[in-house]
Backbone as a chain_set.jsonl record, in Angstrom:
{"seq": "MSADDDHRKEPTMFGNDPDFILTIHRTHAAELRADADVDRLARMLPRRTVRGWLSRRDHAGRTADARR", "coords": {"N": [[122.877, 140.211, 62.179], [124.94, 137.651, 63.138], [126.234, 134.299, 62.579], [127.259, 133.461, 64.98], [125.68, 134.715, 66.849], [123.324, 133.251, 66.883], [123.98, 130.97, 68.339], [124.341, 131.951, 70.842], [121.924, 132.538, 71.888], [119.432, 132.637, 74.414], [117.877, 129.777, 75.885], [114.556, 129.014, 74.975], [111.35, 128.862, 76.618], [109.714, 126.833, 75.629], [111.438, 125.125, 74.09], [113.19, 123.167, 71.581], [114.702, 121.008, 72.646], [116.234, 118.061, 72.147], [117.036, 116.028, 73.951], [115.571, 116.631, 76.26], [112.93, 116.377, 75.318], [112.931, 113.671, 74.63], [113.314, 112.571, 77.166], [110.916, 113.313, 78.426], [109.136, 111.874, 76.815], [109.946, 109.207, 77.361], [109.404, 109.081, 80.1], [106.626, 109.451, 80.143], [105.844, 107.197, 78.662], [106.681, 105.203, 80.425], [104.965, 105.707, 82.573], [102.51, 105.092, 81.37], [102.885, 102.353, 80.902], [103.066, 101.456, 83.561], [100.476, 102.061, 84.498], [99.012, 100.322, 82.866], [99.976, 97.889, 83.816], [98.961, 97.933, 86.436], [96.195, 97.883, 85.907], [96.024, 95.395, 84.622], [96.802, 93.672, 86.688], [94.726, 94.165, 88.496], [92.589, 93.047, 87.103], [93.287, 90.386, 87.199], [93.103, 89.591, 89.853], [90.815, 88.045, 92.149], [87.44, 89.161, 92.622], [86.358, 90.888, 95.515], [84.067, 89.601, 97.868], [81.061, 90.936, 99.121], [80.439, 91.238, 102.461], [78.388, 91.058, 105.311], [76.902, 91.433, 108.483], [78.005, 89.078, 110.811], [79.56, 87.744, 108.927], [77.949, 87.0, 106.811], [76.797, 86.806, 103.483], [75.743, 89.707, 101.824], [72.737, 90.162, 100.253], [71.357, 91.968, 97.713], [68.726, 92.12, 96.592], [66.442, 90.209, 97.895], [64.04, 87.639, 97.583], [62.437, 86.904, 99.725], [62.366, 89.162, 101.351], [60.819, 90.882, 99.873], [58.271, 89.881, 100.068], [57.379, 90.429, 102.624]], "CA": [[122.998, 139.094, 63.077], [125.876, 136.677, 62.592], [125.987, 132.905, 62.955], [127.608, 133.311, 66.392], [124.564, 135.207, 67.653], [122.33, 132.185, 67.01], [124.42, 130.03, 69.354], [124.331, 132.607, 72.142], [120.554, 132.818, 72.298], [118.986, 131.913, 75.603], [116.86, 128.781, 75.532], [113.175, 129.456, 75.184], [110.604, 128.01, 77.543], [109.236, 125.672, 74.88], [112.461, 124.856, 73.092], [113.215, 121.858, 70.937], [115.84, 120.255, 73.159], [115.888, 116.657, 71.894], [117.202, 115.204, 75.158], [114.449, 116.917, 77.138], [111.736, 115.783, 74.719], [113.062, 112.222, 74.765], [113.089, 112.254, 78.578], [109.464, 113.407, 78.653], [108.518, 110.742, 76.124], [110.229, 107.975, 78.105], [108.673, 109.139, 81.374], [105.21, 109.228, 79.844], [105.7, 105.799, 78.273], [106.808, 104.401, 81.65], [103.718, 105.882, 83.327], [101.466, 104.322, 80.689], [103.139, 100.932, 81.177], [102.723, 101.204, 84.962], [99.012, 102.044, 84.569], [98.554, 99.083, 82.233], [100.291, 96.8, 84.741], [98.001, 97.998, 87.537], [94.912, 97.412, 85.38], [96.143, 93.952, 84.367], [96.804, 93.012, 87.984], [93.379, 94.274, 89.062], [91.715, 92.081, 86.411], [93.695, 89.029, 87.553], [92.724, 89.28, 91.221], [89.378, 87.783, 92.288], [86.681, 90.26, 93.226], [86.007, 90.66, 96.913], [82.64, 89.447, 98.116], [80.553, 91.851, 100.136], [79.932, 90.483, 103.607], [77.8, 91.912, 106.333], [76.869, 90.987, 109.87], [78.385, 87.677, 111.027], [80.184, 87.223, 107.708], [76.972, 86.513, 105.84], [76.794, 87.596, 102.256], [74.603, 90.611, 101.673], [72.029, 90.044, 98.981], [70.667, 93.235, 97.512], [67.3, 91.923, 96.407], [66.028, 88.85, 98.215], [62.61, 87.487, 97.348], [61.759, 86.821, 101.019], [62.149, 90.52, 101.842], [59.783, 91.526, 99.068], [56.952, 89.353, 100.462], [56.994, 90.894, 103.958]], "C": [[123.903, 138.057, 62.438], [125.506, 135.277, 63.072], [126.309, 132.679, 64.428], [126.473, 133.76, 67.301], [123.512, 134.116, 67.867], [122.699, 131.217, 68.125], [124.361, 130.627, 70.755], [122.921, 132.91, 72.626], [120.225, 132.019, 73.55], [117.927, 130.902, 75.185], [115.461, 129.317, 75.834], [112.47, 128.459, 76.089], [110.155, 126.73, 76.851], [110.2, 125.364, 73.746], [112.356, 123.457, 72.527], [114.45, 121.079, 71.362], [115.525, 118.765, 73.017], [116.036, 115.758, 73.11], [116.029, 115.394, 76.115], [113.172, 116.266, 76.61], [111.78, 114.262, 74.834], [112.84, 111.784, 76.212], [111.605, 112.304, 78.909], [108.756, 112.222, 78.019], [108.724, 109.447, 76.906], [109.485, 107.939, 79.433], [107.198, 108.847, 81.158], [104.966, 107.775, 79.458], [105.793, 104.886, 79.5], [105.55, 104.511, 82.502], [102.581, 105.086, 82.696], [101.646, 102.828, 80.93], [102.76, 100.577, 82.607], [101.209, 101.156, 85.143], [98.451, 100.761, 83.972], [98.83, 97.885, 83.134], [99.313, 96.766, 85.912], [96.642, 97.478, 87.085], [94.934, 95.902, 85.159], [96.108, 93.175, 85.678], [95.413, 93.044, 88.619], [92.424, 93.294, 88.394], [92.049, 90.653, 86.812], [93.216, 88.629, 88.944], [91.227, 88.997, 91.301], [88.69, 88.963, 92.964], [86.334, 89.902, 94.662], [84.497, 90.521, 97.039], [82.234, 90.385, 99.237], [79.955, 91.012, 101.258], [79.431, 91.461, 104.664], [77.935, 91.297, 107.706], [77.115, 89.488, 109.958], [78.902, 87.005, 109.76], [79.201, 86.582, 106.749], [77.025, 87.388, 104.611], [75.547, 88.46, 102.217], [74.004, 90.419, 100.297], [71.159, 91.275, 98.816], [69.159, 93.036, 97.396], [66.912, 90.482, 96.677], [64.523, 88.75, 98.075], [61.852, 87.413, 98.66], [61.482, 88.204, 101.578], [61.008, 91.215, 101.112], [58.4, 91.071, 99.511], [56.497, 89.904, 101.798], [56.236, 92.185, 103.932]], "O": [[123.656, 137.628, 61.311], [124.583, 135.1, 63.867], [125.712, 131.812, 65.066], [126.321, 133.239, 68.406], [122.879, 134.067, 68.922], [121.81, 130.691, 68.795], [124.335, 129.895, 71.744], [122.758, 133.495, 73.697], [120.673, 130.886, 73.723], [117.169, 131.14, 74.245], [115.242, 129.99, 76.841], [112.949, 127.343, 76.295], [110.217, 125.653, 77.444], [109.812, 125.345, 72.578], [111.521, 122.662, 72.957], [115.168, 120.545, 70.516], [114.635, 118.26, 73.702], [115.253, 114.825, 73.29], [115.549, 114.43, 76.712], [112.417, 115.669, 77.378], [110.757, 113.636, 75.111], [112.241, 110.737, 76.456], [111.096, 111.424, 79.602], [107.865, 111.632, 78.63], [107.782, 108.677, 77.093], [108.992, 106.889, 79.845], [106.593, 108.082, 81.909], [103.976, 107.183, 79.889], [105.058, 103.902, 79.596], [105.112, 103.522, 83.091], [101.779, 104.476, 83.403], [100.666, 102.113, 81.139], [102.193, 99.511, 82.848], [100.706, 100.299, 85.869], [97.513, 100.18, 84.517], [98.015, 96.966, 83.211], [98.885, 95.691, 86.333], [96.004, 96.712, 87.806], [93.965, 95.212, 85.475], [95.456, 92.135, 85.767], [94.978, 92.058, 89.213], [91.533, 92.761, 89.055], [91.175, 89.787, 86.77], [92.949, 87.452, 89.19], [90.444, 89.636, 90.599], [89.29, 89.669, 93.775], [86.053, 88.745, 94.976], [83.743, 91.243, 96.388], [82.986, 90.596, 100.189], [79.075, 90.182, 101.029], [79.992, 92.538, 104.867], [78.964, 90.711, 108.042], [76.483, 88.715, 109.238], [78.69, 85.808, 109.562], [79.576, 85.716, 105.958], [77.273, 88.59, 104.706], [74.446, 88.01, 102.533], [74.706, 90.508, 99.29], [70.329, 91.585, 99.671], [68.397, 93.738, 98.06], [67.033, 89.626, 95.8], [63.805, 89.69, 98.418], [60.696, 87.833, 98.703], [60.453, 88.404, 102.224], [60.313, 92.05, 101.692], [57.436, 91.818, 99.343], [55.301, 89.851, 102.087], [55.849, 92.695, 104.983]]}, "num_chains": 1, "name": "protein.A"}
């Protein structure tokens, strides 16, 4: 096998193409940043209040209901 044979090899499925690996790394990093931005935004927004019939707040455990 000569040195020219090494250059003519077909690329393997899991090759070490640096451009491809860098692209995967950048894509993954961008996805992680987007997830972090979504989480940060969700923490900044106020929580929605649960409202029921006639826009009254629903209380899960009211003391008046327990006495009936």
